C-alpha positions as CSV (number, residue, x, y, z in Angstrom):
1,X,193.1,98.2,139.3
2,X,189.7,96.7,138.8
3,X,188.7,93.6,140.7
4,X,188.0,90.5,138.7
5,X,184.4,89.4,139.1
6,X,183.6,86.1,140.8
7,X,181.6,84.3,138.1
8,X,181.1,81.2,140.3
9,X,179.4,83.4,142.9
10,X,177.3,85.1,140.2
11,X,175.9,81.7,139.1
12,X,175.7,80.4,142.7
13,X,177.8,77.3,142.0
14,X,181.0,75.9,143.5
15,X,184.4,76.1,141.8
16,X,184.3,72.4,141.3
17,X,180.9,72.5,139.6
18,X,180.4,70.3,136.6
19,X,179.5,71.8,133.1
20,X,176.0,70.4,133.6
21,X,175.6,72.1,137.0
22,X,176.8,75.4,135.5
23,X,174.4,75.1,132.6
24,X,171.5,74.2,134.9
25,X,172.2,77.2,137.2
26,X,172.5,79.6,134.3
27,X,169.2,78.5,132.8
28,X,167.4,78.8,136.1
29,X,168.7,82.3,136.7
30,X,168.3,83.4,133.1
31,X,164.6,82.5,133.2
32,X,164.2,84.4,136.5
33,X,165.9,87.6,135.4
34,X,165.2,87.6,131.7
35,X,163.9,91.1,130.5
36,X,160.8,89.6,129.0
37,X,159.8,88.3,132.5
38,X,160.8,91.6,134.2
39,X,159.7,94.5,131.9
40,X,161.2,97.9,132.8
41,X,163.1,96.4,135.7
42,X,166.7,97.8,135.4
43,X,168.0,95.8,138.3
44,X,166.8,92.5,136.7
45,X,168.3,93.6,133.4
46,X,171.6,94.3,135.0
47,X,171.5,91.0,136.9
48,X,170.7,89.2,133.6
49,X,173.8,90.8,132.0
50,X,176.0,89.6,134.8
51,X,174.6,86.1,134.6
52,X,175.1,85.9,130.9
53,X,178.7,87.2,131.2
54,X,179.5,84.6,133.8
55,X,178.0,81.8,131.7
56,X,180.0,83.0,128.6
57,X,183.2,82.3,130.6
58,X,182.4,79.3,132.8
59,X,180.3,77.5,130.1
60,X,183.4,77.4,127.8
61,X,186.0,74.8,128.9
62,X,189.0,76.8,127.5
63,X,187.8,80.1,128.9
64,X,187.1,78.6,132.3
65,X,190.5,77.0,132.4
66,X,192.2,80.4,131.8
67,X,189.8,82.1,134.2
68,X,190.6,79.6,137.0
69,X,194.4,79.9,136.4
70,X,194.4,83.6,135.9
71,X,196.2,83.2,132.6
72,X,195.6,84.4,129.1
73,X,192.9,87.1,128.9
74,X,192.3,86.8,132.6
75,X,196.0,87.5,133.6
76,X,196.7,90.7,135.4
77,X,196.7,93.4,132.7
78,X,195.1,91.1,130.0
79,X,194.2,92.9,126.8
80,X,191.0,93.3,124.9
81,X,191.5,89.9,123.2
82,X,190.3,88.2,126.4
83,X,187.4,88.4,128.8
84,X,184.2,86.8,128.0
85,X,184.1,88.1,124.5
86,X,187.3,87.3,122.7
87,X,188.8,83.9,122.4
88,X,190.3,82.3,119.3
89,X,190.1,84.1,115.9
90,X,193.8,84.9,115.7
91,X,194.3,86.9,112.5
92,X,197.8,87.7,111.2
93,X,198.9,90.3,108.7
94,X,201.6,89.8,106.0
95,X,204.4,90.8,108.3
96,X,203.4,88.3,111.0
97,X,203.1,85.5,108.4
98,X,206.6,86.4,107.3
99,X,207.8,86.0,110.9
100,X,206.2,82.5,111.1
101,X,207.9,81.4,107.9
102,X,211.2,82.8,109.2
103,X,211.0,80.8,112.4
104,X,210.0,77.6,110.6
105,X,212.8,77.8,108.1
106,X,215.6,79.3,110.1
107,X,215.4,82.8,108.7
108,X,215.3,81.8,105.0
109,X,211.9,83.3,104.5
110,X,209.9,86.4,105.6
111,X,212.1,89.1,104.1
112,X,214.9,88.8,106.6
113,X,213.0,90.0,109.6
114,X,214.1,86.9,111.5
115,X,213.7,85.4,114.9
116,X,211.6,86.8,117.7
117,X,212.3,90.4,116.7
118,X,210.3,90.4,113.5
119,X,207.6,93.0,112.6
120,X,204.8,93.6,115.0
121,X,201.3,92.4,114.4
122,X,198.6,94.9,113.6
123,X,195.4,94.2,115.4
124,X,192.9,93.5,112.7
125,X,189.1,94.1,112.6
126,X,187.0,91.2,113.7
127,X,183.5,90.5,112.5
128,X,180.8,90.4,115.2
129,X,179.2,87.1,116.2
130,X,176.0,85.8,114.6
131,X,173.0,85.5,116.9
132,X,169.8,83.4,116.9
133,X,166.5,84.4,118.5
134,X,163.0,82.9,118.7
135,X,159.9,84.9,117.7
136,X,156.2,83.9,118.1
137,X,153.7,85.3,115.7
138,X,150.0,84.7,114.8
139,X,148.8,82.8,111.8
140,X,147.6,86.1,110.2
141,X,151.0,87.7,110.8
142,X,152.7,84.8,109.1
143,X,150.4,85.0,106.0
144,X,150.5,88.8,105.6
145,X,153.8,89.8,107.2
146,X,154.3,91.9,110.3
147,X,156.6,94.1,112.3
148,X,157.1,92.7,115.8
149,X,159.2,93.9,118.9
150,X,162.1,91.7,119.9
151,X,164.6,91.7,122.8
152,X,168.0,90.0,122.0
153,X,170.7,89.5,124.6
154,X,174.0,90.2,123.0
155,X,177.5,91.7,123.5
156,X,177.9,95.3,122.7
157,X,180.9,97.7,122.5
158,X,181.6,99.0,126.0
159,X,180.5,102.6,126.1
160,X,183.1,103.5,128.9
161,X,186.2,102.5,126.9
162,X,184.7,102.5,123.4
163,X,185.9,98.9,122.9
164,X,189.6,99.4,123.7
165,X,189.3,97.5,127.0
166,X,191.5,100.1,128.7
167,X,190.5,102.5,131.5
168,X,189.5,105.9,130.0
169,X,192.6,108.1,129.7
170,X,194.9,105.1,129.2
171,X,195.8,103.0,126.2
172,X,196.8,99.3,125.6
173,X,200.6,98.8,125.6
174,X,202.8,96.5,123.6
175,X,202.9,92.9,125.0
176,X,206.4,92.5,126.5
177,X,206.3,88.7,126.0
178,X,205.8,88.7,122.2
179,X,207.0,92.3,121.6
180,X,203.7,93.1,119.9
181,X,203.9,90.3,117.3
182,X,201.0,88.3,118.8
183,X,202.9,85.1,118.4
184,X,205.6,83.3,120.3
185,X,208.0,80.6,119.1
186,X,209.3,77.4,120.6
187,X,212.4,75.5,119.4
188,X,214.9,76.6,116.8
189,X,215.5,76.4,113.0
190,X,213.3,74.1,111.1
191,X,211.8,72.5,114.2
192,X,210.5,75.8,115.7
193,X,206.7,76.2,116.1
194,X,204.9,79.5,116.2
195,X,201.6,79.9,118.1
196,X,199.5,82.7,119.5
197,X,201.1,84.5,122.5
198,X,199.9,83.0,125.8
199,X,200.2,86.4,127.5
200,X,198.1,88.6,125.1
201,X,196.1,85.9,123.4
202,X,197.4,86.9,120.0
203,X,196.4,90.6,120.1
204,X,199.9,91.9,120.5
205,X,198.9,94.3,123.3
206,X,198.0,94.1,127.0
207,X,196.1,96.4,129.2
208,X,197.8,97.6,132.4
209,X,194.7,99.4,133.7
210,X,191.5,97.6,132.6
211,X,188.2,99.4,132.0
212,X,186.2,99.2,135.2
213,X,183.0,98.5,133.2
214,X,184.1,95.6,130.9
215,X,187.2,94.5,132.9
216,X,189.4,94.7,129.8
217,X,187.1,92.8,127.4
218,X,186.1,95.8,125.4
219,X,182.5,94.6,125.3
220,X,179.6,94.2,127.8
221,X,176.5,92.0,127.9
222,X,173.4,93.9,127.1
223,X,169.8,93.4,125.8
224,X,169.1,95.0,122.4
225,X,165.5,96.0,121.7
226,X,164.5,95.8,118.0
227,X,161.5,96.0,115.8
228,X,161.9,93.4,113.1
229,X,160.0,92.9,109.8
230,X,158.6,89.4,109.4
231,X,158.1,88.8,105.6
232,X,154.8,87.3,104.4
233,X,154.8,83.6,103.9
234,X,156.9,82.4,106.8
235,X,156.1,79.0,108.2
236,X,156.5,77.4,111.6
237,X,160.2,76.9,112.0
238,X,161.3,79.3,109.2
239,X,164.8,80.8,109.6
240,X,165.1,84.4,108.6
241,X,168.4,86.2,108.3
242,X,168.7,89.8,109.3
243,X,172.0,91.0,108.0
244,X,174.1,93.3,110.3
245,X,171.7,92.9,113.3
246,X,174.0,90.6,115.2
247,X,176.8,91.5,117.7
248,X,179.0,94.5,116.9
249,X,182.4,93.8,115.4
250,X,185.6,94.5,117.2
251,X,188.3,97.0,116.2
252,X,186.0,98.4,113.5
253,X,184.9,95.1,112.1
254,X,181.5,94.6,110.6
255,X,178.6,93.4,112.8
256,X,177.3,89.8,112.6
257,X,173.9,88.7,111.5
258,X,170.7,87.9,113.5
259,X,168.8,84.7,112.6
260,X,165.1,84.6,113.6
261,X,163.3,81.2,114.1
262,X,159.6,81.7,113.7
263,X,156.9,79.9,115.7
264,X,153.5,80.3,114.0
265,X,150.2,79.8,115.9
266,X,148.1,77.2,114.0
267,X,144.8,78.0,112.3
268,X,141.7,76.1,113.1
269,X,140.6,76.3,109.4
270,X,143.6,76.5,107.1
271,X,146.1,73.6,107.3
272,X,149.4,73.9,105.5
273,X,150.2,71.3,102.9
274,X,153.6,72.2,101.5
275,X,153.2,75.4,99.6
276,X,149.4,75.3,99.8
277,X,146.6,75.5,102.4
278,X,143.9,72.9,102.7
279,X,140.4,73.5,104.1
280,X,138.0,70.7,105.1
281,X,134.5,71.5,103.9
282,X,131.6,69.4,105.3
283,X,128.7,68.4,103.0
284,X,125.3,67.0,103.9
285,X,124.2,63.8,102.2
286,X,121.6,65.6,100.0
287,X,124.3,68.1,98.9
288,X,126.7,65.3,98.0
289,X,124.1,63.4,96.1
290,X,122.3,66.2,94.3
291,X,125.0,68.9,94.0
292,X,124.9,72.3,95.6
293,X,126.6,75.7,95.8
294,X,128.5,76.1,99.1
295,X,130.2,79.2,100.6
296,X,133.8,78.6,101.7
297,X,136.4,80.8,103.5
298,X,139.5,82.3,101.7
299,X,142.4,84.2,103.1
300,X,140.8,87.5,102.0
301,X,137.1,86.7,102.6
302,X,134.9,84.0,101.1
303,X,133.9,82.4,97.8
304,X,131.2,80.1,96.5
305,X,132.1,76.7,95.1
306,X,129.8,74.5,93.0
307,X,129.5,70.9,94.2
308,X,128.8,68.4,91.4
309,X,126.0,65.9,91.9
310,X,127.4,62.6,93.2
311,X,130.4,64.1,94.9
312,X,132.2,61.5,97.0
313,X,133.9,61.8,100.3
314,X,137.4,63.3,100.0
315,X,136.9,65.0,96.7
316,X,139.2,68.1,96.4
317,X,138.6,71.3,94.5
318,X,141.4,73.8,94.0
319,X,141.6,77.6,93.8
320,X,144.8,78.4,92.0
321,X,147.0,81.3,93.3
322,X,144.8,82.1,96.3
323,X,146.9,80.3,98.9
324,X,149.8,81.5,101.1
325,X,152.6,83.7,99.7
326,X,155.8,81.9,98.8
327,X,158.7,83.2,101.0
328,X,161.4,85.1,99.0
329,X,159.5,84.7,95.7
330,X,159.8,88.4,94.7
331,X,157.4,91.3,94.7
332,X,154.6,90.8,94.4
333,X,155.1,87.4,95.9
334,X,154.0,84.2,94.2
335,X,151.2,82.3,95.9
336,X,150.2,78.7,96.5
337,X,146.8,77.3,96.1
338,X,143.7,76.7,98.3
339,X,142.6,73.1,98.4
340,X,139.0,72.4,99.5
341,X,138.5,68.8,100.6
342,X,134.8,67.8,100.8
343,X,133.8,65.4,103.6
344,X,130.3,63.9,103.9
345,X,128.7,64.9,107.2
346,X,126.6,62.0,108.6
347,X,124.4,63.1,111.5
348,X,124.6,61.0,114.6
349,X,121.1,61.8,115.8
350,X,118.1,62.1,113.3
351,X,114.6,63.4,113.7
352,X,111.6,61.2,112.8
353,X,111.2,63.1,109.6
354,X,114.9,62.4,108.7
355,X,114.5,58.7,109.5
356,X,111.5,58.6,107.2
357,X,113.4,60.3,104.4
358,X,116.3,57.8,104.8
359,X,113.8,54.9,104.6
360,X,112.3,56.3,101.5
361,X,115.7,56.8,99.9
362,X,116.7,53.2,100.8
363,X,113.5,52.0,99.1
364,X,114.3,54.1,96.1
365,X,117.7,52.6,95.9
366,X,116.5,49.0,96.5
367,X,118.4,46.5,94.5
368,X,121.5,48.7,94.1
369,X,124.2,46.9,96.2
370,X,127.5,48.8,96.1
371,X,129.2,45.8,97.8
372,X,128.4,43.2,95.1
373,X,131.7,43.7,93.4
374,X,133.5,42.7,96.6
375,X,131.9,39.2,96.7
376,X,132.3,38.5,93.0
377,X,136.0,39.4,93.2
378,X,136.4,37.3,96.3
379,X,134.8,34.3,94.6
380,X,137.1,34.6,91.6
381,X,140.1,34.7,93.9
382,X,138.9,31.7,95.8
383,X,138.3,29.7,92.6
384,X,141.8,30.5,91.3
385,X,143.3,29.4,94.6
386,X,141.4,26.1,94.5
387,X,142.6,25.3,90.9
388,X,146.2,26.1,91.9
389,X,145.8,23.7,94.8
390,X,144.5,20.9,92.6
391,X,147.4,21.3,90.2
392,X,149.9,21.2,93.0
393,X,148.3,18.0,94.4
394,X,148.4,16.3,90.9
395,X,152.0,17.2,90.5
396,X,152.7,15.6,93.9
397,X,150.9,12.4,92.9
398,X,152.7,12.1,89.7
399,X,156.1,12.4,91.3
400,X,155.5,9.7,93.9
């Protein structure tokens, strides 16, 4: 008979530890023994699996309660429905539903199976759990797409027992408490209530001799190494679904999905604005006044833009369809635009020649005051305010 692992000892906490203390201990150990921090270290990988398995149980209030009391999946001879991988998800076939109706209505339903000796439940396939992982990529990888390596901690079917939870050479047996039905009934007649069996957890079977590797759970904690395709056009924080790359299903059920959250390194040149990229292009004062042709970067190289004479600070030119690919927009993907925002570059320090040029330009523009409109507008506003005040005063005098 396999010895039940001491999950409290694995995490280095006391049995009376609070949920916060358990979570804190797990995070500390997980960072220390994570495969990314210990490449090619089998001992660290094995330790990481043990830590993850312990947290799966102690981090869940219901699992912890059953673990502490030695009941449910952690009772002696508990079946594959328990352990750190199988709580909840009680599926019933048609015969079991008939048994429930029979118990609720005193044998009037369910095809006459009746009472606690109705048909046995057939263990049904269960879909594997969905997983989520973080992946960091460069700006160029986000724009063009890439294939990147990834390590994902997950539960996998136990290779020793092939998912049965029983020691090789043995098989699960019918639960004596529910007689294989997976449910038990309290009360009689119309007041009876059916619920999952407390002995087998609803699976209908128990394991007399658990697998020494998975301790009857049918699954073990492992780290799966993958190479995943990142589609072109992802953003920082994009959520990508990889169908069928999650945890393996139980009893022949389909695997779950893997969701990737992307973290994209920022570019020093291209700034995302919705579905487009913006580039800030500095112009000299002469270029802004007299016009020019300037070379600007694109995602595939460079292009030349024509700057019109008299271009003001903040003017934007657009190159349609030369921006980032739009995620999930088909093949070939649709693309956003590139926006080039011109900013006037005013030098902080000028040479004597530049100062003379500025003085000459100021003389050439003498008499052109761009702020004249401010004062004429302010004078009109002040006059209107004065007239309103006089009218108000006259109204006051007339009413006294």
